[in-house]
C-alpha positions as CSV (number, residue, x, y, z in Angstrom):
1,M,177.3,28.6,136.8
2,A,175.5,29.1,133.3
3,F,177.8,30.2,130.3
4,D,176.4,33.1,128.1
5,S,176.9,32.2,124.2
6,R,180.4,34.0,124.5
7,G,181.8,31.8,127.5
8,R,181.6,34.1,130.3
9,G,179.5,33.5,133.1
10,R,176.5,34.7,134.2
11,R,175.1,35.1,138.0
12,P,171.4,32.8,137.7
13,V,168.3,34.4,137.6
14,S,166.3,33.8,141.2
15,R,163.0,32.7,140.0
16,S,160.9,33.9,143.4
17,A,157.0,35.5,143.0
18,G,156.5,38.3,141.0
19,F,159.8,37.9,138.8
20,S,160.6,36.3,135.5
21,S,163.7,34.7,133.6
22,F,162.4,35.7,130.8
23,D,161.4,40.0,132.2
24,D,165.1,41.6,130.5
25,D,164.0,39.6,126.7
26,E,160.4,41.2,126.5
27,P,160.2,44.7,124.0
28,P,159.0,47.4,125.3
29,R,155.2,48.1,124.6
30,S,154.0,50.5,121.6
31,G,151.0,52.6,121.7
32,G,150.8,52.9,117.2
33,G,147.1,51.5,117.1
34,N,145.8,54.0,119.4
35,L,148.0,57.0,116.5
36,F,145.7,55.5,114.4
37,L,142.6,55.2,115.5
38,W,142.5,58.6,116.7
39,T,143.6,60.5,113.9
40,I,140.7,58.8,112.2
41,I,138.5,60.4,114.6
42,L,139.4,63.7,114.1
43,L,139.4,63.4,110.4
44,L,135.8,62.6,110.7
45,L,135.4,65.4,112.9
46,V,136.7,68.0,110.8
47,G,135.0,66.1,108.0
48,F,131.8,66.6,109.4
49,A,132.4,70.2,110.3
50,L,132.7,70.6,107.0
51,F,129.7,69.5,106.0
52,C,127.7,71.3,108.6
53,W,129.3,74.6,107.2
54,I,128.9,73.7,104.3
55,F,125.0,72.5,104.7
56,S,124.4,75.7,106.9
57,F,125.7,78.0,103.9
58,Y,123.4,76.2,101.7
59,V,119.9,76.2,103.5
60,F,120.9,80.1,104.2
61,G,121.7,80.7,100.7
62,H,118.8,78.8,99.3
63,P,115.4,80.0,101.0
64,E,113.7,79.2,97.8
65,K,114.8,75.5,98.1
66,S,112.0,73.5,99.8
67,F,114.0,71.7,102.2
68,S,115.4,74.9,103.1
69,Y,112.9,76.9,104.0
70,S,111.0,74.3,106.2
71,I,114.3,74.4,108.0
72,L,114.8,78.3,108.7
73,T,110.9,78.8,109.1
74,K,111.0,76.2,112.2
75,L,114.0,77.9,113.4
76,K,112.4,81.4,113.0
77,K,115.9,82.5,111.1
78,L,113.5,83.5,108.0
79,E,111.8,87.4,108.0
80,P,108.0,87.0,108.0
81,L,106.7,88.5,104.7
82,K,106.6,92.1,104.5
83,R,104.1,94.4,104.1
84,F,105.7,97.7,101.3
85,E,105.0,101.3,102.2
86,I,105.1,103.0,98.3
87,T,107.4,105.8,99.5
88,A,109.7,102.6,101.2
89,A,109.3,100.2,98.4
90,P,112.6,98.2,97.3
91,R,114.7,99.5,94.5
92,G,113.0,98.5,90.6
93,E,112.3,99.3,87.5
94,F,109.0,99.2,85.9
95,L,108.7,97.0,82.7
96,T,105.9,96.5,80.6
97,A,104.8,93.3,78.9
98,N,106.9,94.5,75.4
99,Q,109.9,94.7,78.0
100,L,109.8,91.6,80.1
101,A,109.5,90.2,76.3
102,D,112.6,91.3,74.9
103,R,114.4,90.9,78.7
104,Y,113.2,87.3,79.3
105,G,112.5,85.8,75.5
106,R,115.9,85.3,74.8
107,M,116.6,83.2,77.5
108,T,117.2,79.1,77.3
109,D,114.9,77.6,80.3
110,R,118.2,76.6,81.9
111,E,118.4,80.6,82.4
112,L,114.9,81.2,82.9
113,E,114.8,79.1,85.2
114,R,117.9,80.3,87.5
115,A,116.5,83.4,87.1
116,S,113.2,82.5,88.5
117,E,115.2,80.8,91.2
118,V,116.7,84.1,92.1
119,L,113.7,86.4,92.3
120,L,111.9,84.4,94.8
121,R,114.8,84.4,97.0
122,N,114.9,87.9,96.9
123,Y,111.3,88.0,97.7
124,L,111.6,85.4,100.5
125,R,113.9,87.6,101.8
126,N,112.3,91.1,101.5
127,Y,114.8,92.1,99.4
128,K,117.8,91.5,102.0
129,L,120.8,90.9,101.1
130,T,120.7,91.9,97.2
131,Q,122.0,94.8,95.4
132,D,119.3,93.6,92.3
133,R,116.8,95.3,91.2
134,V,112.9,94.7,91.9
135,P,110.9,93.9,88.6
136,Y,108.2,95.5,89.0
137,I,105.2,95.0,85.9
138,V,102.9,97.5,84.3
139,G,100.8,98.1,81.8
140,S,97.1,96.5,81.3
141,F,95.9,93.2,81.2
142,N,92.1,90.8,80.2
143,I,92.0,88.6,83.4
144,L,91.1,85.0,81.0
145,D,90.7,83.3,84.1
146,S,90.7,83.1,88.1
147,Y,91.5,80.2,91.0
148,E,91.1,79.8,94.2
149,L,94.4,78.9,95.8
150,N,94.4,76.4,98.8
151,D,96.7,74.8,100.6
152,K,98.0,72.3,97.7
153,N,99.0,75.8,96.1
154,L,103.0,77.4,96.8
155,F,100.6,80.5,98.6
156,P,98.0,78.8,101.0
157,S,95.6,81.1,100.5
158,G,93.3,83.6,98.5
159,V,93.1,83.7,94.8
160,V,95.1,83.9,91.9
161,A,94.0,85.8,88.4
162,L,95.4,84.7,84.8
163,A,95.5,87.4,82.4
164,Q,97.0,88.5,79.4
165,S,98.6,91.4,77.4
166,T,96.9,94.0,75.7
167,E,100.6,95.0,73.6
168,N,101.9,91.9,73.9
169,G,99.5,88.8,72.8
170,G,102.9,86.5,73.7
171,V,103.1,87.5,77.8
172,L,100.4,85.9,80.0
173,L,100.8,87.6,83.5
174,E,99.7,84.4,86.8
175,H,99.0,87.9,89.3
176,V,98.2,86.5,92.6
177,F,96.3,88.0,95.7
178,T,96.8,86.6,98.8
179,A,93.9,86.9,101.7
180,N,92.3,85.7,104.2
181,K,89.5,82.5,103.8
182,E,86.8,84.6,104.3
183,D,88.0,87.4,101.7
184,V,88.3,84.6,98.6
185,L,85.2,84.8,97.9
186,T,84.7,88.5,96.9
187,L,87.8,88.1,95.3
188,Q,86.2,85.5,92.9
189,R,83.2,87.6,92.8
190,M,85.2,90.6,90.7
191,L,88.4,88.6,89.4
192,L,85.9,87.7,86.4
193,T,86.7,87.2,83.0
194,G,87.2,89.5,80.5
195,L,87.6,92.7,83.6
196,D,90.6,94.9,82.6
197,L,93.7,94.9,84.8
198,K,95.7,97.7,84.6
199,L,98.8,97.8,87.1
200,D,99.8,102.1,87.7
201,R,103.5,102.7,88.2
202,T,102.1,104.8,90.8
203,L,100.0,103.2,92.5
204,D,100.9,99.5,91.9
205,L,104.2,97.7,93.0
206,S,103.7,93.8,91.5
207,A,106.9,91.9,91.9
208,I,107.5,89.9,89.2
209,I,109.6,86.4,91.7
210,N,109.0,83.3,88.0
211,V,108.8,83.3,84.9
212,K,108.1,79.9,82.6
213,R,108.9,79.5,78.7
214,L,104.9,77.5,78.0
215,K,105.1,75.4,75.4
216,D,103.1,77.7,72.8
217,G,106.8,80.1,73.0
218,R,104.5,82.8,75.7
219,L,106.0,83.0,78.7
220,Q,104.1,82.9,81.8
221,F,105.2,85.9,84.6
222,T,103.8,85.0,88.3
223,A,104.0,88.3,90.2
224,V,102.9,89.1,93.9
225,P,101.7,93.3,94.9
226,I,103.5,94.0,97.6
227,L,101.6,96.6,98.8
228,Y,98.5,94.4,99.8
229,G,96.7,97.5,99.5
230,S,93.1,97.2,98.8
231,Y,91.1,97.0,95.7
232,A,88.1,97.5,93.8
233,S,85.8,97.1,91.2
234,S,84.9,99.9,89.1
235,T,81.3,99.0,88.0
236,G,80.3,96.6,91.1
237,P,80.2,97.9,95.1
238,G,82.6,95.7,97.3
239,T,86.2,96.1,97.9
240,F,88.9,93.3,99.3
241,S,91.9,93.7,101.2
242,L,95.6,91.9,100.6
243,T,97.8,90.3,103.7
244,P,101.3,89.0,103.0
245,P,101.4,85.3,102.7
246,T,102.2,82.7,105.8
247,N,103.4,78.9,105.6
248,L,104.2,78.6,102.5
249,D,104.4,75.5,100.6
250,M,108.0,75.4,98.6
251,A,107.4,72.3,97.3
252,S,104.6,73.7,95.4
253,G,106.1,75.3,93.3
254,L,105.8,77.6,90.5
255,P,104.2,78.9,88.8
256,V,100.6,77.8,90.7
257,L,98.7,77.1,87.0
258,D,99.8,74.6,85.2
259,D,99.9,73.6,81.1
260,K,95.9,72.6,81.5
261,M,94.8,75.0,83.1
262,V,96.0,78.0,81.2
263,A,94.9,76.3,78.6
264,E,90.9,76.3,79.9
265,A,91.8,79.4,81.0
266,N,92.2,80.6,77.1
267,Q,89.1,78.3,76.4
268,K,87.0,80.5,79.5
269,Y,88.5,83.9,77.2
270,S,87.9,82.6,74.0
271,S,84.2,81.4,75.0
272,Y,83.6,85.2,76.7
273,R,84.8,87.0,73.7
274,L,82.3,85.1,71.0
275,R,79.8,85.9,73.8
276,V,80.4,89.4,74.0
277,G,80.8,90.1,70.1
278,L,84.1,90.6,71.3
279,D,85.6,88.5,68.6
280,N,88.1,90.2,66.5
281,T,87.4,87.6,63.1
282,K,84.2,89.4,63.2
283,A,85.2,92.9,64.1
284,G,87.4,93.1,61.3
285,T,90.8,94.5,63.4
286,A,93.7,92.2,63.3
287,G,94.5,92.6,67.1
288,N,93.3,92.9,70.4
289,T,94.2,96.2,70.7
290,N,91.7,97.4,68.3
291,V,88.7,96.3,69.8
292,R,87.1,98.2,72.8
293,R,87.6,96.1,75.8
294,P,85.0,94.9,78.5
295,Q,84.4,98.3,81.3
296,A,84.9,96.6,84.1
297,Q,88.3,97.3,85.6
298,L,90.5,96.6,88.4
299,V,91.2,99.3,90.4
300,R,93.7,100.2,93.7
301,V,92.1,101.5,96.3
302,E,95.0,103.6,98.0
303,R,96.1,102.9,101.3
304,P,99.5,103.7,101.5
305,K,101.6,106.7,102.9
306,L,102.6,109.9,102.3
307,A,106.3,110.5,101.5
308,D,105.6,113.9,104.2
309,E,102.6,112.2,106.7
310,S,102.8,110.1,109.3
311,A,98.8,109.4,108.7
312,E,98.1,105.6,107.3
313,T,95.8,107.3,105.0
314,P,95.8,110.5,103.1
315,P,93.7,114.0,104.7
316,I,90.9,113.8,102.6
317,P,90.4,117.7,102.1
318,T,87.3,120.0,103.5
319,P,84.9,120.1,101.6
320,T,84.9,124.6,101.1
321,P,81.9,126.3,98.2
322,A,83.6,127.2,95.3
323,P,84.5,130.7,94.8
324,A,84.1,132.4,91.1
325,E,87.6,130.8,90.8
326,P,87.0,128.1,92.8
327,Q,90.6,126.4,93.3
328,V,90.3,122.6,92.0
329,K,91.8,120.1,92.7
330,P,93.8,117.8,90.4
331,A,92.6,114.4,89.6
332,V,92.6,111.0,89.5
333,P,92.0,108.4,86.3
334,V,88.0,109.8,85.6
335,I,85.4,107.8,83.3
336,A,83.4,110.3,81.6
337,G,80.2,108.7,80.1
338,A,79.8,104.8,79.7
339,E,83.5,103.7,80.2
340,P,85.3,104.1,83.1
341,P,89.1,104.6,82.3
342,T,92.4,103.8,84.7
343,P,95.2,104.1,84.2
344,T,97.9,102.2,81.8
345,P,100.9,102.9,82.0
346,T,104.0,101.9,80.3
347,E,107.8,101.7,80.4
348,A,110.3,104.6,78.5
349,G,111.6,102.8,75.3
350,A,108.0,100.5,74.9
351,S,105.8,100.8,71.9
352,P,103.6,103.7,71.8
353,T,100.1,103.1,73.2
354,P,97.0,102.5,70.4
355,A,93.7,104.6,70.9
356,F,90.4,102.7,72.2
357,A,88.5,102.2,68.7
358,G,85.5,102.8,69.5
359,T,85.6,105.4,72.7
360,P,82.5,108.0,73.7
361,T,82.2,110.7,73.2
362,P,79.1,112.0,73.7
363,S,77.5,115.0,72.0
364,Q,76.5,116.6,74.8
365,E,79.4,117.5,78.4
366,S,78.2,115.2,80.9
367,I,79.8,113.1,83.7
368,A,78.6,110.3,86.2
369,N,78.6,110.5,89.7
370,T,80.1,107.5,90.4
371,G,82.1,106.7,93.8
372,S,85.6,107.5,94.1
373,G,88.5,107.0,95.6
374,N,91.4,108.2,97.8
375,W,95.6,108.5,96.7
376,P,98.0,110.6,97.4
377,T,97.5,114.2,97.7
378,Y,100.6,117.3,98.2
379,S,101.1,120.6,98.9
380,P,100.8,122.6,96.0
381,G,105.4,122.1,94.7
382,Q,105.6,119.4,95.8
383,M,104.5,116.4,94.1
384,P,106.7,114.1,92.5
385,R,108.7,115.4,89.8
386,G,107.4,115.3,86.5
387,R,106.7,116.5,83.3
388,L,104.4,119.6,82.7
389,S,101.9,120.2,79.8
390,N,99.7,122.6,78.2
391,I,95.9,121.2,76.9
392,P,97.6,122.0,73.0
393,D,99.9,119.3,73.2
394,M,97.5,116.4,74.3
395,T,96.5,116.0,70.5
396,E,100.5,114.6,70.5
397,L,100.3,112.5,73.6
398,A,97.0,110.8,72.2
399,G,98.8,109.4,69.3
400,R,102.2,108.5,71.2
401,G,101.0,107.7,75.3
402,L,102.7,108.4,77.7
403,A,105.3,106.2,77.5
404,G,105.8,106.0,81.8
405,E,106.1,109.8,82.0
406,R,104.5,111.0,84.8
407,I,103.4,113.9,83.0
408,Y,101.2,116.9,84.7
409,L,98.5,119.6,83.0
410,Q,97.9,123.3,83.3
411,G,96.2,125.7,81.7
412,N,93.3,128.5,82.1
413,F,90.3,125.8,82.3
414,V,86.1,127.2,82.3
415,V,84.0,124.4,84.3
416,T,81.4,123.2,81.0
417,A,79.8,119.8,83.3
418,A,79.8,119.3,87.2
419,G,79.2,116.1,89.2
420,Q,79.4,115.4,92.7
421,N,83.1,114.2,92.6
422,R,84.2,114.5,88.8
423,A,83.9,117.7,86.0
424,V,84.4,118.4,82.9
425,L,87.1,121.1,81.6
426,R,87.3,122.8,78.5
427,A,90.7,125.4,77.2
428,N,89.2,129.0,78.5
429,S,88.2,129.9,74.9
430,G,89.0,133.6,75.8
431,L,92.6,133.0,76.5
432,S,92.8,130.9,73.8
433,E,91.8,133.1,70.7
434,T,94.5,134.7,72.5
435,L,97.3,132.9,71.9
436,G,96.0,131.7,69.1
437,I,95.5,127.9,69.9
438,G,92.3,128.0,69.2
439,G,91.7,124.8,67.1
440,K,94.0,123.0,68.8
441,S,92.5,122.8,72.3
442,S,88.6,123.5,71.2
443,N,88.4,119.7,70.4
444,T,90.1,118.5,73.7
445,R,88.5,117.6,77.0
446,I,89.8,117.1,80.2
447,I,87.7,114.8,82.6
448,V,89.2,115.1,85.9
449,E,89.0,113.3,89.5
450,Y,88.5,114.6,92.9
451,P,89.5,113.0,95.6
452,S,86.4,111.8,98.0
453,G,85.1,114.7,100.1
454,T,86.4,117.6,98.2
455,K,83.4,119.7,96.0
456,P,83.9,120.1,92.7
457,P,84.1,123.8,90.8
458,T,80.8,124.9,90.2
459,E,79.6,124.7,86.1
460,G,81.0,127.9,84.5
461,A,83.3,128.7,86.7
462,T,86.8,129.5,85.5
463,F,90.1,129.3,87.2
464,S,94.4,128.5,86.1
465,R,97.3,125.6,87.0
466,D,100.8,126.4,87.2
467,S,103.5,124.2,87.8
468,R,102.2,124.6,91.1
469,R,99.6,122.9,91.2
470,P,98.9,120.9,87.8
471,F,96.5,117.9,87.2
472,L,98.1,114.8,86.9
473,I,97.1,113.1,83.9
474,T,96.5,109.5,84.0
475,D,95.0,108.3,80.5
476,V,94.7,110.5,77.1
477,R,92.5,108.7,74.2
478,K,90.8,110.0,70.9
479,G,88.1,109.1,69.7
480,T,86.7,108.0,65.7
481,D,85.7,111.9,65.7
482,G,88.7,113.4,67.0
483,Q,87.4,114.2,69.8
484,V,90.8,113.9,72.6
485,N,89.8,113.0,76.0
486,V,92.4,113.3,78.7
487,Y,91.8,111.7,82.3
488,V,93.5,114.4,84.9
489,R,93.4,113.5,88.8
490,E,93.9,116.0,92.1
491,V,96.8,116.0,93.0
492,T,97.4,119.1,95.1
493,R,95.8,120.4,98.6
494,G,94.0,123.6,98.1
495,Q,95.2,126.7,100.3
C-alpha cells in the first residue's frame, strides 16, 4: 500500500485505458488568451468606425477639396450646379470694387485662402446649408484679355475674361463664362480687349467664388454669373448663352489664370490703349475714369422670369399707335449718338461715380435705331421698390451717381426725337415755366429705350408719368458743355 506525506494509506490508482495517474494533479485550463485577442479586435473595430465617421464628415463638409468632390460626384451625393432665376436667387449683398477692396484687402493670405474655400464650398452646394449672404460683384470693368477654358481648368468649357475695375485699379475680375463648346468661338469674338463689362444689380448676379492677392498687391476676384443668361455686344451682331458647368476639375483649383497670364493680359491692354489713343499720359489725365472708354459694351440679354409671371421670358407689349398723349413705356440704358451707355451700378456708401469725359452732346436731337433687348416689365404700381425723382434733380444726380440705388423718374415730357425703339424727351417747357424750374430742366435730355415690339411716342407728343408708371433710371451723365443726359428704361406695361 502506498503512503502519502502524512503517513496515511492511499488507494492505488488503476491504470486502465482512458485514465491517467496524473489526472487529479493537472490545473484547470484558462481562456485568458482568447479574451485579450477579442479585446484587441473590438478596439480596432471601434477605431475604424470612428475613422469612417470622421472621414465621411470631412468629405461631405468639404466638397471644395478635390478628393471629396470626386467621391461625392461618383456617389451622386452632390447636387448639380443650378441655374437660378433672378426672382429666386440666393440672398446676397452687392459690392462694388471699392467695397471689395476694403473687405478683403485687410485680410492676410491665409485668411483669404480660408474665405475662398468657404465661397467655393457654398457655390458647389448651390448656396444651401449656409446662412452666409452671397457676395455679388457690381460695377464697370474693362476687359484686358480673354482665354478659352479647357479640361485642364476647373471649368471644362467656356471662356474666362480678365477685367480691371474702372473704379479701383487695384481690383481685377476674373469673370468665368461657362458655355458649350459650340459657343466658345462666339464668346472669344465678343470678349475682346477694351470691351466694357458692366455688372448691374438689377440684371446680373455674378457671385464671387475666390479671392487671391497678387504679388503687386492687387486683388484678383473670380466670379461666376449664377443666372447663366444670354449676352450680346452693343456694337456687333451675335449672342451667346451660358450653361451651368459640369464635371469640375477641382484639382486645377482657382484662380483660373496664373500670374504669368495676368501679366500678359496687362501688357496686351496697355498696348491696346496706346493703339487707340487712350494712354493716360497722352490724354493728360490722372486715371482711367477720366478717359473716354471704348464704345463696345457687353450687354445682358434678359431672360429670367418675372415675379408675377410664369412665362420663361417677359412678354412683348403689342405696338399701338401713339395718341395725342401717348402712353409710353419706361425704358432701359439707352445709347444716344455715338456711345451706347449701359447701367453702371454702384453700392451705397461707395465713392460717387465720376462723369465720363467726352460724352457726346449733339447740337440737335438725334437717336440711333439700333436693336433692343428684353427686360422685366410690370403692371403700373407693381415695379420693385425704389426712390422717385424729378427732372430738376438730374443735375445733382449726375454729380454723385446712382450710388447703387434704384431710382425712378417722373414728370411731364415732350418728345423731341423718336426712333425704332428709342425716343429723346425734354421737360414740358410750358409746365416747367409755370413751376419756375425751367432753368434747371432745360439742359436735361432724357433718352428712353423701349422693349422690343413697343412703338415709341411720335415726335412732338406730350405726356406725363407719375409714381405708378415712372421710368427706371439706368445712367446719368453730364457733358463738358453742361448737357445732362439721363438714360432711362420703360419698365411698366401700358393699360
